Structure formats: C-alpha cells, structure tokens
N, C-alpha and C positions, 0 to 999 in steps of 0.2 A: 758535149759535142759540138755545140755552136762557137765555145770558145776555142775549140780546135780548128775552126775554121769550116765546119760541117754546116749545111743547111737542113734543117729538121722541120719535118710536118708531121704533124698529128692527125690521123685520120679518127674521127670519133662518131658514134651513135647520138651522144647528147653532149650539147655543147655548153659550156661553162662560161660568160662571157669575162667573170673574174680572172680567167687563166690567159695570161698573156706571154708567157717564158716562151713560146714558139708558135709559128703558123698553126692553125688549126683549121682542118677540112671537114665540115659536116658530112656523115654518109647519107644517103637517100632514106627518108622516113618510110615505114610501112604503114599504111592507114587503114583503120579498121571500115571508114566510110569508102564504099565502092566509087563514089563519084570522086571523091578527092584522090584515091588512088589512080583513078584514070587519068586524071590532068597531070598527077606527079609522074607518073609513066611517061605521058607525051612528053613533058619537060625534060626528063633524062634521056629520052631517044633523041630528042633534038640536040641536048647538050653533047651527045657522043657522035654526033655526024661528022665532025672534024676528026674524029678519031676512029673511022670505019676500019681501018687497017687492022688496027689492036684489036676491035672487036671480032672481025671476021676470024683472025688469030687465036682468038681466046674460045670463040664457038667451035672451031676445028680442033681444039686441044680437048675439050670438053666432050664432045662427041666419040672423038677417037677413045677417050678413057672410059666409055660407056655410058654416059650420063643421057637420059631423055632430053629433047628438045624443050620440053615445058619446064624442066628444072633448070636447063642453060639458060633461058630467058630470065628466069626468075633470079639466078645468079648474077647476070650482067647487070640487073637493075640494082642489085644489093652492091655489087663492086663497082658501081660507074664513077665514084669518086677517084678510086685508085686507080682505074682503067684511063683516066686523063692526066696522071700523074707523070710526071718525068724523073721520078725516083730512080736511084741508082742501087738502092738497097731497101728491101721491102722486109721491114721486121714486125713478127707477129709476138706480141708480148705474152701470149699463153698459146700453147699448141690447138686448142681449141678454136681460137678466134681464125687459125688459118683453115679450118674446114669451110668447105665451099667456096674457097679462095684459093686454092691450091695452084691453079694456072695462071693467076692474074700477074705474077711477077714475070714469068716466062713471056706473056702477053707484051708486057711494056718495055721488055728488054732489061729487067732488073734481076739483081741477084735476089734469094730469098733466104731469110733467118729466121729462126723460130725460137722461143724460150721455153724452158721445161721448168714449172714452179711448183708443181704440188699436185691438186685437184686433177688437174687436166692430164696427168701422167699416171698418178699413183690410183686414181678412183674411176674416172670417167670411161676409161677404155674396159673396165670390168664389165660397166652395163652395154658398151658398143663395141664388141669384139673387132678388130681389123679397122676401128674408125681412122687411123693414122697410115694405113698400107700406101696410099696415094702421095701424102704428105711428105712420107719419108723419101721416096722416090724423086722428088722434084726438091727438097730443102738442100740449099748450099752451104749452109753452115748453122749449126746447133749451139745454144747457149744454155748452159744448166747451173743451176744454184748449188746443186750437191752431187757429190760421186754416186749418191743412192739412185737419184732421180734419173740419172744418165744410165744406170744398170736397168732400171724399170724400162726406159724407152728401149733399149737393146733387146730385152725380152719381148718388147711389143713390136720388134721387126726392124728398129732403126740399124742401119748398117754401121759396122765399127769402122767402116772406111771414110764414113762422113767426117767432115771437118767441125770439131767440138771445142769450145772454150767454156770454161769454169770460172763465172764470175759470182761470186757469192753477193747477199743484200749487204747492205752498209748502213751506217746510221750518222746523224749528226753529232759530232764530238762537242760540237759549239754547246748544243742544247743537253745532250745526255751526258754530264761530266760532273763528277763529284770533287775533282780535285785530288790530292794526296792523301786527304785525311781519312784515317780508320773509321769504319762505319760503328756505331754503337749497338751491340748485340745483347746488352744488359737489359734493356728495358722490358717491361712485362705488361700485356701478354705478347707472346709473339706475333708478330704481323707476317702473314702469309698473303701472296698477291698472284693474281693470273690477269692477263690481257688476252681478250680473244672474243670472237663471235661464238654466241651460245648455241653451237651446232655440235651434233654428234661426233664429228671428227676430232672435236678438241678434247675429249675424255673428261668431261666434268664431272659426269656421274661417279666415275672411277677415283676421281679427286676426294668427292665428298664421302664415299666409303671409306676411303683411308683417313680422312680427319675425323670420320665418327669412331674409328678406332683410338686415334689420338685422344679423343674425349673421354673413351672409357677407360683410358691410361691416366686420367687426371690432369693431362697436359693442356696448360692454358695457352689458347690461341685465338686470334681473329683472322679470318678470311675474307679477303675482298676481292670480286670478279668483275672486271672492268669489259662492259660489252653487251651488245643486245643481240637478239636473235631467235629463229623460229622454235628453239627447244627451251624456252624460258619458262614456261608452264610446267614442263616436266621437272626441271631443274628444280623450281619452287616447292614442287610437291615431294622431291627427294631430300631437299633440305627440311621440309616438314617431319617426312617418314622417320629421318635418320637423327631427329632430335636436334638439330643444329641451327634453330632460329635465332638463338643468341649469339651464336660463333660467326655466321656466313652473311654476308651483304653482297647484293647486285647492285652495281654503282650505274649501270648504263653507259653511254657512250661518253667519254672524256677526251678534251684536247690534248695534243701532245704535251702542252708544259702542265696540265692537271694530272696527267700519266707520270711525269717526272716528280711532281709533287709528293705523290702517293708513293713512288718508289723511294723518295728521301726518307719517307719515314717506316718502312718497310724492311723486314729481316730477310724473308725467303720469298724466291720467286719460284711458281711451280708451273709447268707445261706439259702434262701428261697427255699427249695428244695420240689418237689413234694413227693420225697420218698428220704429216707436216713437212711442207717443202723445205723451210730453214727455221724461218721465225725471226722477224725484225725484234719483237718484244723482248725476245731472250738476249739478244745483243744489248739493248737498251738497258735491261735490267743488269747485266754484268757490267756494263759500264758505269751505273751507279751503284755498284758494291753489293749487290744482294747475292745471297747464296743461293745458286739456280739449280732447281732438280728439275729433270725433263725424262721424256720416256724415248726409248730407241727408235721412234718412228721417223723414218727416210733422214733428212738433213739434220736432225737435232743432234744426233750423235757425233756430226761435225762441227756442230756450233758449240757445243760443250766437250771438253775433253776431261772423259770421266776419271774421277778420284785426283783432278789438278786443278781445273777451274769451275768445277762442279759436280754433279752426279747424274749418270746416266741409269735410269731404272726399265727394264723390259715391259713393254706396254701389256695392257690389260690384268694387271696383278695389283689391286689395291692393297692387299695385304703386304707384299713386298714393298709397295711405296711408302705405307705407313711406317714400316721397320725403318725406311732408310730417312724419312722425315723426323723420327723419332732419334736417331743415332746421329742425325746433322744437329739438331736442337740441343743433344748433349754434348757436342764437342767444345773445348776449351776454346775461350774467346780469342787466344792468340792465334789457333788453328782456323778459326773461322777467318778471322782477318787475313790468313796467309791466302785462302781460296778466294777471298774478296779481291785482294791485291793482284793475284796471279790472273784473275778474270778480267780486271780492269785493263792491266798491261796487254793482255793479248788482244783485246778487243780495239784499244788504241793503235796496236801494230798492224793488226791484219784487216781490219772491217772499216775504214774510215771511208767517206764519199769521194775525196781526192784518188783514192786508190782505184775504187770501184770505176770512177770517171775515165782515168788514164788506160784501165782494162777495157774498156768498151771501144775507146778510140783505137786501140790496137786492134779489136775484134773486126772493125771495119776496114784497117787498113791492110 
C-alpha cells in the first residue's frame, strides 16, 4: 500500500518496537489498578479535547443505536486513538475487532472496511447471535478470503448489496519454493506433516484416529505437528491411547525457515480442520511440492482443487481420511509428482504476495 502511494497507520493494543514497516499508533491500555486507570482516563480526556466535535458525533451515534451512556464512555476510551485519526479508510482485520467500534469511522468521516477470515465469522457468531447486526448496517466494503466465509456472512445478515472483494491469502514464493525438481516420494517411512495451533478446530484428534488405522494396516509413517496450544495435553493423551508414541511428534513452534526445512523432507501435508478460513500453511506445503490432504472446512476446498492439486475429504470422518491417506500413499510416484507439480504451479500463478498487494490497492481505490 505504501509503495502505491498510500499512507498506512496500524492501530495496536500491544506495541512491538521491532516493527518499523509503517506508522504504529498504540491504543489506550486498560489498567487493573484503579489509580493508574483514573490518570490514564484523564490523559485520554485531555487528548480528545481538540477533537470534541468528533466525540460528540460518536456519542450521538452510539446513543441513537441504543447503547447505554456508561458503555459509550467506555468505548470512547477504547477508541480514543482512532477518534484522533484523519484516516480515509478504517479497516478492521477481523470482524470481531470492529465490535464496539462500529461508529468510529463515521465519526471521523472515514469509510469502513472489514475482513472475513475464519473464527470470527464461522464460530464466534454461534455463541453471540446477532453480534454483527450493527456492523453490517455501517460497513462500506467487505474483504473475504474465501467464498464460503462470505456465504457465512450472508447467512448472518450481511446484505448481498454490500460491496465485496475476495482477496485470498498469499505466500512468499521467495521462501517457499522448491524449484522445478520432482519431490522424492520413495524414501521410507512416509513423512506426514501438519502446521497449526493445538486447538479443537484444527481436527488433530481426527487425524490421529486416522493414523491409528494406518498403523493397524502396517503402513510405515512418521507424523509431525508444528505448533502449540491449549489442547496439547489432550493430544498427548490421545497419542498414548492410540499407541502412536513412536510415530507422532509434537515439535512446538518453529520459524518460517524451520517450517520450510521440515516441508522439504516431508511427503504429505494434512490439514483436517473442523473450521478453517483458508490456511496459509496449505499454500506453503503446495509450493513445496507436498501432497496435500485437507478437509472441506470453509476455504480449504478453494485452497485445494480436489483430485487435481490435492484431496478434499469431508470433515469429521477419520475412517474416510485414513482411506484417502492409504490410497495417496499407494499411488505411483509418477502420479504423485503430477499432483505435486500441478499444486506448485497453481500457487505460483494465483497466490503470490505481488498479486495480493495489487488487489488490496484496487480494494481501496
């Protein structure tokens, strides 16, 4: 965006001094200590005095929408940094980030955009019915990373008359690139890889159950999972119960370069999620020439072309996943390399950072 002549500011709740790519504006912090919170509030109030007209406009919009005065004052504090901004576009990277801030853009005479990415559209509204009703009425343009997530938003009340642009995730082809050489699928054992947080929606237990079936079929494999998360203890117990201690390894968090190195020595990439917006790791795996097997959760069925660049298996069916894994492992190496090459070619043609950047420039224009 900046290369195209736009000025970009990033509003953050937690600053990182190492990030210098654009202007960073910290949002007001909420303090547990009441004395610190009192003085922080005073500072915010004095800082907003030159922007009193915007604050009054914001208060009127909030009260008209039915919010209580106490809530309004709370949201003024939270949104104080943005209320002082002269932005022409205010873009919330996740729909949930726009909650409690729906009227800020109108208060500063900016247009509002919001991104649909995954959890915020496919899962969060199940627990908070109608949470986006106000947002849908006020948003000027919607960015979605997949058609399925957009359909979810329509089902949750987004008007089909809203301006929408689909811009998928993209990856660095400079880093995740194996060149033209065929991948060696002859080495044993079969190396299977997954990258993702150890969280229920990633479907790790289903993948372990599928692999336990492969073990009973005497198929020799190693399965590695990159990532950490709150489900780690449950996953470790499942590994033990299924007798997979010798086949499965939890590797923890790895750097992008370490992920690439592990992909270079792996054969199959598996992402059998219950819910998934799109998944950059699947793009990276395809670019590295791995055979990719994914679920049909949200954007995964757009990430992979079933039967052409990989395999899409209906979610929550570990026996079917096991059957697919076995059939892929048994494929002739020539056919495996055909899948690998088609996947690499598609990622290089359709999911580059340069294409993504150009589409975002067009999004705001």
